[in-house]
N, C-alpha and C positions, 0 to 999 in steps of 0.2 A: 554707491547709491544712485549716481547719475546713470550708470549702465542699467540698473534695475528699473529706473523710471523710463528710460528709453525703451526697454523691453516691454514695459506695460503699454506704452503709447503706440507701439507698433502692432499690438494685438487689437483685433476688432472686438467690440463689446459682445457681439453675438457668439464669439469663441470663448467667452469667459463664463465658466459655470460657478455659481455661488451656492454653497450649502448653508442653510439657516438651521441651526440646531436648538434655538430658543425662539419662542413666539415674541413678536414685537408689534408695534403699531403698523397697520396695513400700509401706511404711507411709504415705509421703507421698501417693502416688496414692490409696490406699485411704481415708485420712482425708478428703481433699478430695472424693472421690466420695461418701462417706457424708454429708458436709455439703451435698451437692447441686450442687457445681460440675461443669462439663463438662471432663473431661480429654482432651487429645489429645497424642500423642507424635510427635516427628520427630527421630530421633537421627542421621539420615544426610544430609539435604539440606544444600546449601551455604548460606553466609550470604545470598547473593543470592536463592536460592530461598526461604529463610525470610522475607526482606524482602518478597518479592512477595505473601506471604499474611498478614503479621503484623497487618494492619489488621483482620483477622477476630477478633482475640483481645483480651480485657481484661487478661489476665495472662500472664506468661512466667516459667518456672522454668529456671534455668541453673546450671551450675557454672562452667566457664571455656572452653567450646568456641570461642567467638569473642568479639570485643569488641562490646559494645552501644554504638555511637558515635552521633554526631549524625545521620548519614545513616540509620541504622537507626531511631532514635527518630522522625525526621521521617515515616517510612513507617508507624510504629505509631500511627496516628491515634486508635485507641480504647483504647490501652493505659492501664491504671490502676495497675498495679504490676509491678515486676521483683523477683523473689525469687531470690537467689543462695544455693545450698546450700553455704555455707562462711562464713568469717569476714570476708574482705575484699571490697571493691567496686571494686577497681582496674580490672576489666575493663569497667566501666560509666562512661560520661560522666555522672557524678552531678549535676553542676551543671546540665547541660542537661536531664536527665531531670526534676529538681525544677522547673525553669522551665516544664516542660510539665505540671506537676501529676501527675507519675508518682511513686507511693509506692515507696520503696526498702526492701527487706527483706533482712537477712543473719542468720546464725545463729552468732555467735561462742560463744554459750552451749553449743552442741551439741558442740564439739570442744575446749573449753578444758581439760578435765581430761586428755584424751589428750595434748595439747601439753605440759601441765605435767609429766606422767609421762615423756614422751619426752625432754624437756629435762633432767630430773634423771638419767635413764638415760644420756644422752650424757655428762653431766658426770662422773658416777661412773666410767664406762668410761674416759674420758680420764685422770682423775686416777690411776687404778689400772692404766693401760696394758692393759686387758683385751683389746682387739682385737689388740694386738701380741703379748701373751703367748699368746693362743689360737693365733695363726698360727704362732708359733715351736714350740709343743708339737706341733702338727700336722705340722710339718716335721722333727720329731725332735730339737728343741733344748730341753733342760731348763735354762733360764737364770733363776735367781732374783734375783741382785743386779742384773742388767741390767733387770729388770722391777719393781724396787722402786717403789712408788707414793706418792702423797700423800693425806693425809686431808682431808676437806672441813671438819671442825671447825676453828675458828679462822680461817677465811678470811672475806673480805669479798666478798659477791656484789653486783655492780652490774647492775641491770636498766634497760634503756632501753625505755620504753613500759610503762605500768602500767594496761593495760585488762584485758580478760578473760583473755588469755594470761599476761601478766605476773603478775597476781594469783594465777592458778592455780599457777604455778611457785613463787611466794613462799610460798604455803600449804604446798606440798610440802616446803619447806625448814625448816619449823617443828620437825621432829624432829632437826635438827642445831644444834650450837652455832656459829652463824654470824651475822654482821651482814649484813643485807640492805638495800641502798640502792636507791632508784628515782629515775629522772629521767623527766619527762613534760612535754609542752607545756601540759597542763592543770594548774591550781593545786590545791592542797589535796586530793590524791587518795591520799596516803600513808595507811597504816592500821597495825593491830597487827602486820602481817607484814612491812612494809617502810617505812623512813623516806625520805620524799621530800627530795632534796637537789638542789643545782645540778649542772650537768654538770661544771664544774671540780672540785667536791668529789668526785663519783663517780670521776672520772679520777685523782684523787690517792690514793684509798683502795682501789680495787677490785683483787682478785686474780682475779676471774672477771667477764667481761662476757657478758650474755645479751641478745639482741635480741628485742623483742616489739612491733614497730612495723609499720604498713602500708607499702606502697610508694606514695609520693606524690612530688610535685615537691620537697618539702622533705627527704625521706629518701633520695631517689635518690643512690647513690654516697656516702652519708653516712660510711661506714666506709672512709676513705682513709688515706693515709700520715700526713697531718697529724693526723687524729683519733687514730690508733693511737699516734703518738709523743707525744701529749699525756698519756698515762697515765704515772704516776710509776713503776710497777713492771711487770715482765713479767707477763702475765696469760693465762689460758685464755679462749677465745672460743667462744660457742655461738650459732648462728643458726638459729632455727626460724621466722623471720618471712618475709622475702622476699629472694631472692638478689640482686636488683638494688640492694639497700641497701648492698652491699659491693663495693668495687673488688678483684676477685680478684687482680690483679697485685700490689697493695699488701699484701694478706693473705699471699700466698706469700712476698713479701720479708720481712715481719715474722716469719713462721714460720722462715725460713732464718736470720735474725739472732738469734732467740731472744727477740725482743720479745713475740711471742705464743708461749706455751709449748705450746699444742695447740689444735686447732679441731674442734668438732663441727658439721657442716654438714648440715642436712636440706634446705636449699635452695641453689641455685646461680645465679650471675649469668647462666648460659648457658641457663636454662630457657626454653621457649616460653611464651607467655601462658597456654596451656591447662594448663600444669604437667605434661602427660602425656609430654613428650619434651624432650630437650635440643636446642639449636641445632646441636650437634656433628654433623657428617655424616661427614667423612673426617679431616682434619687437626685435632688437638686444640690449643687454645691452650696455650702453654708453662706458664702458671700452673696450668691444670687438670691438665696432665700431672704437675706437681709434687705437687698435692694427691693424685693417684691413687697416687703412690709413697711419700708421706710416712707414716712410722709413727705420728706424733703427730696424724694427721688421721682423723676418723671421718666417713664419708659415708653418708647415707641418702637415698632418692629421693622427697623431699617427702611423707613418711608420718607426720609427727609427730601430725597430727590424724586419721589414717587407720586407726582401729581398728574392729573389729566393733561395739563399743558406740557409738562416735561416729557411725558410719554411720546407725544407727537414731535416735540423739538429734538429729542434724542434721535428719533428715526430720521428726521430731516438732516441733521448734522452728519450722521453716518452715511446716508445716501449721497449727500453732496460730496463728501470726502472720497468715497469710492469712485464716483463719476469723475471727479477731478483727476484722480490717479490715472485714468485712461484717456484723458483729453489730449 
């Protein structure tokens, strides 16, 4: 990696051509241009068409339009970095890219605050039945007892994953009288906002479970029937991480049985890799149909980190990291 960084720093910025294959905040383009880099954009060509010219570029900036796989990387013979304007790198074959001395850049710092706020908003809405009550009033039904809610104070909040997103949500919870527990594969990352515990301890105590994990081979379908039933108490569930971390059939079953008291889902198992669309074309899976009808389920279209502010912050973080790479 030291030789790679040395190689980067011996190149003049004006010799570095960067291909942008997704649209982003104009700040990203402007900052890179100001720093002397050559920007080129191609938002429309197919993956094959991009592969046919990727050898002409030292950098590529993506969101999630298509997967940067081994075949793509093999054709990117001059690529020095891949920058993803977002938090996760699951659309990139990271191990293979690193083996080719390609530097990987992401920007979880850019949208962590947005995700923390969205997660808290979803939780408060679920506890107080805000979406159900709003719908009923609009339909002409003034129901008070049927919309009695729960207070967050006194609850134990369990976070799985305690990186940028988990820490942001935990910080937002400081204004409430709650116990916050976190479980993570990394040791010693608990802080003043969350106590790190084992997974069994979290499952024995949590009233709320919030996911803040990437989608990897280890987390794929992690939230299944066995995982859910290991919780000692019925709980509320929030997922602002990745949809494929959850088995939706098992989630729907747990909602029907009351094991899960309510679910706030910003992401779904059925999303395409680009996150721009669902796999659903005509016939919806039964579990998804249930989620659409359930009054204790709150759904948003992968927008937890999708604020006007984070749009600009993500661009700034990526620009700063690319520029630093060549200082």
